[in-house]
C-alpha positions, 0 to 999 in steps of 0.5 A: 783436520778434514778427517777429524771434521768428517768424523765429528759430522758423522757422529752428529748426524748419527745422534740426530738420526737416533733422536729423530727415530726415537721421537718417531717411535714415540709418536707411533706408540703414543697412547690415547685414553678411551672408555675401554682403557689405554690404546696404541694408536697408529699415526698412519691411519685411524686404527688403534690397538690394545697391545703394542705388539699388535701395533708393531705387526700392523705397522708392517702393512705401511712399511712393506716389511715382510719378516716371515718367509715361506720355506717352500716358495719365495713368498714372504708375509708381514704377519705369522698368521698369514704365513700359517694360512699360506702354508696350507697351500703346500700341505693341502691341509683343509681345516674348515669343513662344511656341515652340509656336504663333504667339502673342506677349505683351507681358509674360513673365508672360502668356507663362508663363501661356499655356505651361500651355495646351500642357503641360496642367498644372493645379497649382491644385486645389479642396479642396471637389471634385476639379477642378483649374485652370491659373491661381489666378484660375480657382480663386478664381472656382470657389471662389465656386461652392461659397460661391454668391458672385456679387458682381458685377452687370450694370447692364443685366440681372439677371445676376451673376458671380463675377469682375469680368472676366466682367461686362466680357465680358458687357457686350459683349452689351448694347453690340452691338460686334463689334470683332474682324474676320476678314480671310479672310471678313466675319465679326466677333466680340465677343471676340478669343478667338472670332476666334482660334477662328474662324481655325482654320476657314481655317487648318485648325489642330486643336490638341486631339488625342485620345490614345485615337484619332487624331482632332483638334479645333479647339475644346476643348469639342469635344475634351472632348465627344469624350473622353466617347465613350471613357469613356462618361461621361454626366454630364447626366441628365434629371429627367423620365426616366432618360435621361442624356447626355454633352453638355449641348446634347443634354440641352437638346434632349431636355428639349423632348420633355417640354415640347413647346416648339418656338419655331421649329417646331424644337427649336433655332434652329440646326436652322431655318437649315439646314432653310431651305436645302431651300426656297432650294436652297442647298448651301454644302458641296461635295466637292473630289473630285467635283461633289456639293454638300450642304445640311448639313456632316455629309452632306458628311463622310459622303459623303467616306468614299465616296472614302476607303473608310474604316470607322473604327467596328469592331464588338466582337462580330464582324469587321465595320466601318462608315463611320458610327457610326449604322450601327454602332449599328443593327448592334449590335442584331443582337447584342443583340436589341434592337428599340426600334421597336414597332407600336401596332396589333399586338405586333410590334417592329423593330430599325430605324425604316424596318422599322416604317414599312414594316410600318405599311402592312399596317395602313393599306393605304397604297401610296405607290409608283405606276407612271407607265405604268399605275394600279397602286400598291405598298406596297414599292419592290421590288414597283414595280421588279418591275412595271416590268419588265412594261412594259420587257419586260426579262429581267435574269436569264439561265440560265448 
């Protein structure tokens, strides 16, 4: 009797469950009339669909059922389109190409984000300050700088970050991995973006162009620094004195003049490496027009102007132009009357450093220019040149 009663109860429960399920399905698939025709409405949210199959796919977002599994990893998805998109990670297929450059993407969403880098559009503005950003995630990260929130910590050191992705990028420093290698040379990089920037050295690509002049740059930070030369903006101020700088690196270098810190006998490690070429004799930078080679790249760049004859730095006070910006700055002292180099022994001042160096010999009695033919020495190179004529017996000046 008990078994018969239990069996009868189970049948009644199953019948009740089927009836309840059918009613629930009828509610889920209930149609509603609209100006566009009958739609299948979701009872969990306010969305409607034109086809019953679309509603079925949508319902999985509420039930959490993932019918479509990836064969390469253990991930599963509620819709077959999401699985198709995911599979491109394994196949490395990139079907969405940028028509402005040679980059491709696995998803249309990433391409749309990338296109903003070409248009320069920054639609997401900060309400606390005047900064704007290309992506909403950058704005959210920036907002944490106002709230001073850095909830993501590195387990290896004491650094904290406003975004989780920044922690992942930072962890590469501790692991020491450099998985991205350049096929043109032997250099390797921690991040794909660093490799992409490096490749511009080989391709010569300079995508960042200045609208004020005709200069272009391979890296955005170089472009941003250059723009300040037009605006004369100096946002980095020294707390020890009243000097300001357009670049943070210049401020860091300047601060060592106050602290006296020279850990490598130079203010910066990057200064030590080029200096060592003087001892090794290495001259890696060669001129393509002639056979001259140089220790430093800026010397090569200055030398190239001798071939082109270009003088891109004009004086605003007169009609003179100069091949180097440093030469223009020295020339401007003729107009301003500035004499920043003062003698500590007397009250004289000079517009050029070499003029002060030459003047100091009148106090020290130093005579660094010696004649190899006799024992005479001179304070100035011009005095030695005049003296050498007495040995060669040349008479370079003729009466016309």
